[in-house]
NUTI-352919 format. One record per residue: residue number from 1; residue in three letters; x, y, z of N, C-alpha, C, O, CB in turn. Coordinates in Angstrom, 2 decimals, m for minus. Glycine has a CB too. Example, Ala and Ser with C-alpha at 12.3 -4.5 7.8 and 13.67 -1.06 7.14 Angstrom:
<pts>
+------+------+---------+---------+---------+---------+----------+---------+---------+---------+---------+---------+---------+---------+---------+----------+---------+
: tiba : fise :  n_east : n_north :    n_up : ca_east : ca_north :   ca_up :  c_east : c_north :    c_up :  o_east : o_north :    o_up : cb_east : cb_north :   cb_up :
+------+------+---------+---------+---------+---------+----------+---------+---------+---------+---------+---------+---------+---------+---------+----------+---------+
:    1 :  ALA :   13.19 :   m5.69 :    7.80 :   12.30 :    m4.50 :    7.80 :   13.20 :   m3.30 :    7.80 :   14.24 :   m3.32 :    8.46 :   11.31 :    m4.47 :    9.05 :
:    2 :  SER :   12.85 :   m2.25 :    7.08 :   13.67 :    m1.06 :    7.14 :   12.90 :    0.03 :    7.87 :   13.41 :    1.14 :    8.04 :   14.08 :    m0.60 :    5.72 :
+------+------+---------+---------+---------+---------+----------+---------+---------+---------+---------+---------+---------+---------+---------+----------+---------+
</pts>
This chain:
<pts>
+------+------+---------+---------+---------+---------+----------+---------+---------+---------+---------+---------+---------+---------+---------+----------+---------+
: tiba : fise :  n_east : n_north :    n_up : ca_east : ca_north :   ca_up :  c_east : c_north :    c_up :  o_east : o_north :    o_up : cb_east : cb_north :   cb_up :
+------+------+---------+---------+---------+---------+----------+---------+---------+---------+---------+---------+---------+---------+---------+----------+---------+
:    1 :  MET :  104.77 :   83.17 :   66.81 :  105.32 :    82.18 :   67.69 :  104.17 :   81.29 :   68.18 :  103.10 :   81.79 :   68.53 :  106.07 :    82.84 :   68.87 :
:    2 :  ALA :  104.39 :   79.99 :   68.21 :  103.37 :    79.04 :   68.65 :  103.17 :   79.14 :   70.16 :  104.11 :   79.37 :   70.92 :  103.75 :    77.61 :   68.25 :
:    3 :  GLU :  101.93 :   78.96 :   70.56 :  101.62 :    79.00 :   71.98 :  102.10 :   77.73 :   72.66 :  101.90 :   76.63 :   72.14 :  100.11 :    79.19 :   72.21 :
:    4 :  SER :  102.73 :   77.88 :   73.79 :  103.23 :    76.74 :   74.56 :  102.22 :   76.37 :   75.63 :  101.63 :   77.24 :   76.26 :  104.61 :    77.05 :   75.20 :
:    5 :  THR :  102.01 :   75.08 :   75.83 :  101.10 :    74.63 :   76.87 :  101.80 :   73.58 :   77.72 :  102.65 :   72.83 :   77.24 :   99.79 :    74.07 :   76.27 :
:    6 :  LEU :  101.43 :   73.54 :   78.99 :  101.94 :    72.52 :   79.89 :  101.02 :   71.32 :   79.86 :   99.82 :   71.45 :   79.63 :  102.09 :    73.07 :   81.32 :
:    7 :  ALA :  101.59 :   70.16 :   80.10 :  100.75 :    68.97 :   80.24 :   99.86 :   69.18 :   81.47 :  100.34 :   69.60 :   82.52 :  101.61 :    67.67 :   80.38 :
:    8 :  THR :   98.59 :   68.88 :   81.34 :   97.70 :    69.12 :   82.46 :   97.23 :   67.82 :   83.10 :   96.43 :   67.86 :   84.04 :   96.51 :    69.94 :   82.01 :
:    9 :  ARG :   97.69 :   66.71 :   82.63 :   97.29 :    65.43 :   83.21 :   98.12 :   65.17 :   84.46 :   99.35 :   65.15 :   84.40 :   97.46 :    64.28 :   82.19 :
:   10 :  ASN :   97.46 :   64.98 :   85.58 :   98.16 :    64.67 :   86.81 :   98.75 :   63.26 :   86.74 :   98.28 :   62.41 :   85.97 :   97.23 :    64.80 :   88.02 :
:   11 :  VAL :   99.75 :   63.03 :   87.55 :  100.44 :    61.73 :   87.58 :  100.42 :   61.20 :   89.01 :  100.32 :   61.98 :   89.95 :  101.90 :    61.85 :   87.05 :
:   12 :  PRO :  100.52 :   59.86 :   89.17 :  100.53 :    59.30 :   90.53 :  101.78 :   59.71 :   91.29 :  102.86 :   59.81 :   90.72 :  100.43 :    57.77 :   90.47 :
:   13 :  LEU :  101.61 :   59.96 :   92.59 :  102.73 :    60.25 :   93.47 :  103.11 :   58.93 :   94.14 :  102.61 :   58.57 :   95.21 :  102.37 :    61.36 :   94.54 :
:   14 :  GLY :  104.00 :   58.22 :   93.47 :  104.40 :    56.89 :   93.96 :  103.22 :   55.96 :   94.06 :  102.41 :   55.88 :   93.14 :  105.08 :    57.00 :   95.33 :
:   15 :  THR :  103.11 :   55.27 :   95.16 :  101.99 :    54.35 :   95.38 :  101.01 :   54.90 :   96.41 :  100.22 :   54.14 :   96.98 :  102.49 :    52.99 :   95.83 :
:   16 :  SER :  101.05 :   56.21 :   96.64 :  100.23 :    56.83 :   97.67 :   98.75 :   56.92 :   97.33 :   97.91 :   57.06 :   98.21 :  100.74 :    58.20 :   97.95 :
:   17 :  GLY :   98.43 :   56.83 :   96.04 :   97.05 :    57.03 :   95.61 :   96.74 :   58.50 :   95.34 :   95.64 :   58.83 :   94.90 :   96.10 :    56.49 :   96.64 :
:   18 :  ILE :   97.69 :   59.37 :   95.61 :   97.53 :    60.80 :   95.37 :   98.03 :   61.12 :   93.96 :   99.06 :   60.60 :   93.53 :   98.30 :    61.64 :   96.44 :
:   19 :  GLU :   97.31 :   61.97 :   93.26 :   97.75 :    62.43 :   91.94 :   98.18 :   63.88 :   92.03 :   97.52 :   64.69 :   92.68 :   96.63 :    62.26 :   90.87 :
:   20 :  VAL :   99.29 :   64.21 :   91.37 :   99.85 :    65.56 :   91.42 :  100.20 :   66.03 :   90.01 :  100.34 :   65.23 :   89.08 :  101.10 :    65.60 :   92.33 :
:   21 :  PHE :  100.34 :   67.33 :   89.89 :  100.81 :    67.92 :   88.64 :  102.21 :   67.36 :   88.35 :  102.97 :   67.12 :   89.29 :  100.84 :    69.50 :   88.73 :
:   22 :  PRO :  102.57 :   67.14 :   87.10 :  103.87 :    66.52 :   86.80 :  105.07 :   67.43 :   87.06 :  106.22 :   67.01 :   86.87 :  103.89 :    66.09 :   85.37 :
:   23 :  LEU :  104.83 :   68.65 :   87.49 :  105.90 :    69.59 :   87.77 :  105.68 :   70.18 :   89.16 :  104.61 :   70.71 :   89.45 :  105.97 :    70.71 :   86.69 :
:   24 :  ALA :  106.71 :   70.09 :   90.03 :  106.61 :    70.67 :   91.37 :  107.21 :   72.06 :   91.37 :  108.07 :   72.38 :   90.56 :  107.33 :    69.76 :   92.42 :
:   25 :  TRP :  106.74 :   72.89 :   92.30 :  107.32 :    74.22 :   92.48 :  108.30 :   74.12 :   93.63 :  107.89 :   73.93 :   94.78 :  106.21 :    75.31 :   92.75 :
:   26 :  GLY :  109.58 :   74.25 :   93.35 :  110.61 :    74.27 :   94.37 :  110.57 :   75.61 :   95.09 :  110.79 :   76.65 :   94.48 :  112.01 :    74.02 :   93.76 :
:   27 :  MET :  110.30 :   75.59 :   96.39 :  110.02 :    76.81 :   97.14 :  111.26 :   77.47 :   97.74 :  111.12 :   78.39 :   98.55 :  109.06 :    76.49 :   98.24 :
:   28 :  TRP :  112.43 :   77.06 :   97.37 :  113.64 :    77.55 :   98.05 :  113.85 :   79.06 :   97.93 :  114.56 :   79.63 :   98.76 :  114.85 :    76.86 :   97.50 :
:   29 :  ARG :  113.26 :   79.71 :   96.93 :  113.40 :    81.17 :   96.79 :  112.10 :   81.91 :   97.13 :  111.99 :   83.10 :   96.86 :  113.84 :    81.52 :   95.36 :
:   30 :  PHE :  111.14 :   81.23 :   97.70 :  109.86 :    81.81 :   98.08 :  110.06 :   82.49 :   99.43 :  110.27 :   81.81 :  100.44 :  108.71 :    80.72 :   98.14 :
:   31 :  ARG :  110.00 :   83.81 :   99.45 :  110.33 :    84.52 :  100.69 :  109.66 :   85.88 :  100.76 :  109.01 :   86.32 :   99.81 :  111.84 :    84.69 :  100.82 :
:   32 :  GLY :  109.84 :   86.51 :  101.89 :  109.32 :    87.85 :  102.08 :  108.21 :   87.87 :  103.11 :  107.82 :   86.84 :  103.65 :  108.81 :    88.41 :  100.77 :
:   33 :  GLN :  107.72 :   89.05 :  103.38 :  106.67 :    89.24 :  104.37 :  105.35 :   89.68 :  103.74 :  104.35 :   89.85 :  104.43 :  107.11 :    90.25 :  105.41 :
:   34 :  ASP :  105.35 :   89.88 :  102.41 :  104.16 :    90.36 :  101.73 :  103.22 :   89.19 :  101.45 :  103.35 :   88.52 :  100.43 :  104.53 :    91.09 :  100.42 :
:   35 :  LEU :  102.29 :   88.96 :  102.35 :  101.37 :    87.83 :  102.24 :  100.48 :   87.94 :  101.01 :  100.14 :   86.93 :  100.41 :  100.52 :    87.73 :  103.49 :
:   36 :  THR :  100.09 :   89.15 :  100.64 :   99.25 :    89.35 :   99.46 :   99.98 :   88.91 :   98.20 :   99.41 :   88.23 :   97.35 :   98.82 :    90.82 :   99.34 :
:   37 :  ALA :  101.25 :   89.30 :   98.07 :  102.05 :    88.91 :   96.90 :  102.29 :   87.40 :   96.90 :  102.22 :   86.77 :   95.85 :  103.40 :    89.66 :   96.89 :
:   38 :  ALA :  102.56 :   86.83 :   98.06 :  102.78 :    85.39 :   98.15 :  101.52 :   84.64 :   97.75 :  101.59 :   83.64 :   97.03 :  103.20 :    85.00 :   99.57 :
:   39 :  ARG :  100.38 :   85.10 :   98.22 :   99.11 :    84.47 :   97.87 :   98.86 :   84.54 :   96.38 :   98.37 :   83.58 :   95.79 :   97.95 :    85.13 :   98.63 :
:   40 :  ALA :   99.19 :   85.66 :   95.75 :   99.00 :    85.81 :   94.30 :   99.86 :   84.81 :   93.54 :   99.41 :   84.24 :   92.55 :   99.34 :    87.25 :   93.85 :
:   41 :  LEU :  101.09 :   84.58 :   94.00 :  101.96 :    83.60 :   93.34 :  101.40 :   82.19 :   93.48 :  101.38 :   81.43 :   92.51 :  103.37 :    83.67 :   93.94 :
:   42 :  VAL :  100.96 :   81.84 :   94.67 :  100.40 :    80.50 :   94.89 :   99.11 :   80.34 :   94.08 :   98.89 :   79.28 :   93.49 :  100.12 :    80.26 :   96.40 :
:   43 :  ASP :   98.27 :   81.35 :   94.05 :   97.05 :    81.29 :   93.25 :   97.36 :   81.09 :   91.78 :   96.68 :   80.31 :   91.10 :   96.23 :    82.57 :   93.43 :
:   44 :  ALA :   98.39 :   81.76 :   91.27 :   98.79 :    81.60 :   89.86 :   99.26 :   80.17 :   89.61 :   98.97 :   79.60 :   88.56 :   99.90 :    82.60 :   89.48 :
:   45 :  ALA :   99.97 :   79.61 :   90.56 :  100.42 :    78.21 :   90.41 :   99.22 :   77.27 :   90.35 :   99.16 :   76.39 :   89.49 :  101.34 :    77.81 :   91.58 :
:   46 :  PHE :   98.25 :   77.47 :   91.26 :   97.05 :    76.65 :   91.25 :   96.29 :   76.79 :   89.93 :   95.74 :   75.81 :   89.42 :   96.14 :    77.02 :   92.43 :
:   47 :  GLU :   96.25 :   77.99 :   89.39 :   95.52 :    78.24 :   88.14 :   96.06 :   77.42 :   86.98 :   95.30 :   77.02 :   86.10 :   95.57 :    79.72 :   87.78 :
:   48 :  ILE :   97.36 :   77.15 :   86.96 :   97.91 :    76.34 :   85.87 :   97.99 :   74.86 :   86.23 :   98.47 :   74.04 :   85.44 :   99.29 :    76.84 :   85.48 :
:   49 :  GLY :   97.52 :   74.52 :   87.43 :   97.45 :    73.12 :   87.82 :   98.47 :   72.64 :   88.82 :   98.40 :   71.50 :   89.28 :   97.56 :    72.31 :   86.64 :
:   50 :  VAL :   99.43 :   73.48 :   89.18 :  100.46 :    73.06 :   90.14 :   99.80 :   72.78 :   91.49 :   99.10 :   73.63 :   92.03 :  101.58 :    74.14 :   90.28 :
:   51 :  ASN :  100.04 :   71.60 :   92.01 :   99.52 :    71.24 :   93.32 :  100.57 :   70.49 :   94.15 :  100.24 :   69.82 :   95.13 :   98.26 :    70.40 :   93.18 :
:   52 :  LEU :  101.83 :   70.60 :   93.73 :  102.93 :    69.95 :   94.43 :  103.99 :   71.00 :   94.72 :  104.59 :   71.56 :   93.81 :  103.53 :    68.77 :   93.59 :
:   53 :  PHE :  104.20 :   71.27 :   96.01 :  105.12 :    72.31 :   96.45 :  106.26 :   71.65 :   97.21 :  106.04 :   70.97 :   98.22 :  104.39 :    73.38 :   97.34 :
:   54 :  ASP :  107.48 :   71.85 :   96.73 :  108.67 :    71.25 :   97.34 :  109.22 :   72.20 :   98.39 :  109.71 :   73.28 :   98.06 :  109.74 :    70.94 :   96.27 :
:   55 :  THR :  109.15 :   71.79 :   99.66 :  109.69 :    72.60 :  100.75 :  110.70 :   71.79 :  101.54 :  110.69 :   70.56 :  101.49 :  108.56 :    73.11 :  101.67 :
:   56 :  ALA :  111.56 :   72.47 :  102.25 :  112.52 :    71.83 :  103.14 :  112.94 :   72.85 :  104.19 :  112.99 :   74.05 :  103.91 :  113.76 :    71.27 :  102.36 :
:   57 :  ASP :  113.25 :   72.37 :  105.38 :  113.62 :    73.31 :  106.44 :  114.94 :   74.01 :  106.17 :  115.25 :   75.01 :  106.83 :  113.70 :    72.58 :  107.75 :
:   58 :  ILE :  115.73 :   73.53 :  105.23 :  117.00 :    74.18 :  104.87 :  116.77 :   75.37 :  103.94 :  117.61 :   76.26 :  103.85 :  117.95 :    73.16 :  104.20 :
:   59 :  TYR :  115.63 :   75.39 :  103.24 :  115.35 :    76.50 :  102.33 :  115.25 :   77.80 :  103.11 :  114.72 :   77.83 :  104.22 :  114.04 :    76.24 :  101.53 :
:   60 :  GLY :  115.75 :   78.87 :  102.53 :  115.71 :    80.17 :  103.16 :  117.01 :   80.56 :  103.82 :  117.12 :   81.65 :  104.38 :  114.63 :    80.21 :  104.15 :
:   61 :  CYS :  118.01 :   79.68 :  103.76 :  119.27 :    79.97 :  104.44 :  120.01 :   81.16 :  103.82 :  120.89 :   81.73 :  104.46 :  120.17 :    78.74 :  104.40 :
:   62 :  ASP :  119.65 :   81.53 :  102.61 :  120.32 :    82.65 :  101.95 :  119.53 :   83.95 :  102.05 :  119.84 :   84.92 :  101.35 :  120.56 :    82.32 :  100.50 :
:   63 :  GLY :  118.52 :   83.98 :  102.90 :  117.70 :    85.19 :  102.95 :  117.05 :   85.38 :  104.30 :  117.65 :   85.92 :  105.23 :  116.65 :    85.15 :  101.89 :
:   64 :  ASP :  115.80 :   84.94 :  104.40 :  114.99 :    85.21 :  105.58 :  115.20 :   84.20 :  106.71 :  114.54 :   84.29 :  107.74 :  113.54 :    85.23 :  105.20 :
:   65 :  GLY :  116.08 :   83.26 :  106.53 :  116.35 :    82.27 :  107.58 :  115.80 :   80.90 :  107.25 :  114.87 :   80.76 :  106.46 :  115.79 :    82.74 :  108.89 :
:   66 :  PHE :  116.39 :   79.91 :  107.88 :  115.97 :    78.53 :  107.65 :  114.48 :   78.36 :  107.90 :  113.96 :   78.82 :  108.92 :  116.76 :    77.57 :  108.54 :
:   67 :  GLY :  113.79 :   77.69 :  106.97 :  112.37 :    77.43 :  107.12 :  111.44 :   78.56 :  106.73 :  110.22 :   78.40 :  106.79 :  112.09 :    77.07 :  108.50 :
:   68 :  ALA :  111.99 :   79.71 :  106.33 :  111.15 :    80.86 :  105.98 :  110.17 :   80.55 :  104.85 :  109.01 :   80.95 :  104.94 :  112.02 :    82.03 :  105.59 :
:   69 :  PRO :  110.59 :   79.85 :  103.78 :  109.62 :    79.54 :  102.73 :  108.47 :   78.66 :  103.23 :  107.32 :   78.86 :  102.84 :  110.31 :    78.85 :  101.58 :
:   70 :  GLU :  108.78 :   77.70 :  104.10 :  107.72 :    76.85 :  104.66 :  106.74 :   77.69 :  105.49 :  105.53 :   77.50 :  105.41 :  108.33 :    75.74 :  105.53 :
:   71 :  ASP :  107.27 :   78.60 :  106.26 :  106.44 :    79.47 :  107.09 :  105.51 :   80.32 :  106.23 :  104.31 :   80.43 :  106.50 :  107.31 :    80.37 :  107.98 :
:   72 :  LEU :  106.08 :   80.94 :  105.19 :  105.28 :    81.80 :  104.31 :  104.21 :   80.99 :  103.58 :  103.06 :   81.43 :  103.50 :  106.18 :    82.51 :  103.29 :
:   73 :  LEU :  104.57 :   79.83 :  103.05 :  103.59 :    78.99 :  102.37 :  102.51 :   78.54 :  103.35 :  101.33 :   78.49 :  103.00 :  104.28 :    77.76 :  101.73 :
:   74 :  GLY :  102.89 :   78.22 :  104.57 :  101.92 :    77.85 :  105.59 :  100.94 :   78.96 :  105.90 :   99.75 :   78.71 :  106.10 :  102.62 :    77.44 :  106.85 :
:   75 :  ARG :  101.44 :   80.20 :  105.94 :  100.55 :    81.34 :  106.19 :   99.58 :   81.54 :  105.02 :   98.42 :   81.90 :  105.23 :  101.36 :    82.62 :  106.42 :
:   76 :  VAL :  100.07 :   81.32 :  103.79 :   99.18 :    81.43 :  102.62 :   98.09 :   80.36 :  102.71 :   96.90 :   80.66 :  102.54 :   99.99 :    81.28 :  101.28 :
:   77 :  PHE :   98.49 :   79.12 :  102.98 :   97.51 :    78.02 :  103.06 :   96.55 :   78.22 :  104.23 :   95.38 :   77.86 :  104.13 :   98.23 :    76.67 :  103.20 :
:   78 :  ALA :   97.02 :   78.79 :  105.34 :   96.15 :    79.00 :  106.50 :   95.01 :   79.97 :  106.19 :   93.95 :   79.88 :  106.80 :   96.96 :    79.54 :  107.68 :
:   79 :  GLU :   95.22 :   80.88 :  105.25 :   94.18 :    81.83 :  104.89 :   93.27 :   81.34 :  103.76 :   92.30 :   82.01 :  103.40 :   94.81 :    83.13 :  104.48 :
:   80 :  ALA :   93.59 :   80.17 :  103.22 :   92.81 :    79.65 :  102.09 :   91.41 :   79.25 :  102.56 :   91.21 :   78.83 :  103.70 :   93.52 :    78.44 :  101.44 :
:   81 :  PRO :   90.46 :   79.40 :  101.65 :   89.09 :    78.99 :  102.02 :   88.97 :   77.49 :  102.19 :   87.88 :   76.99 :  102.49 :   88.10 :    79.47 :  100.97 :
+------+------+---------+---------+---------+---------+----------+---------+---------+---------+---------+---------+---------+---------+---------+----------+---------+
</pts>
C-alpha cells in the first residue's frame, strides 16, 4: 500500500497575514480530565503541522458540558513552554 502524506504547505487565513495548516482540528469531541492524554493528542497534531484548532462554546454539550473542549485545550496550552 502506498504511503499517504498530508499537504504541509500552510495557507493564508483570510487577509489576516497569518498562515495555517490547510486542515483544522474540530475540537467538539475533545474532552476529559486527563491532561497528559490531551497534551499527547495536541502534540501529535503539532507534529504533523496542525496549528488551527476549531473551538466553540457550544462544543461539549453532549458530554462534559458547554465549553469543556475549550477549557481542556486552554489547560494544555497554558502548560506549553
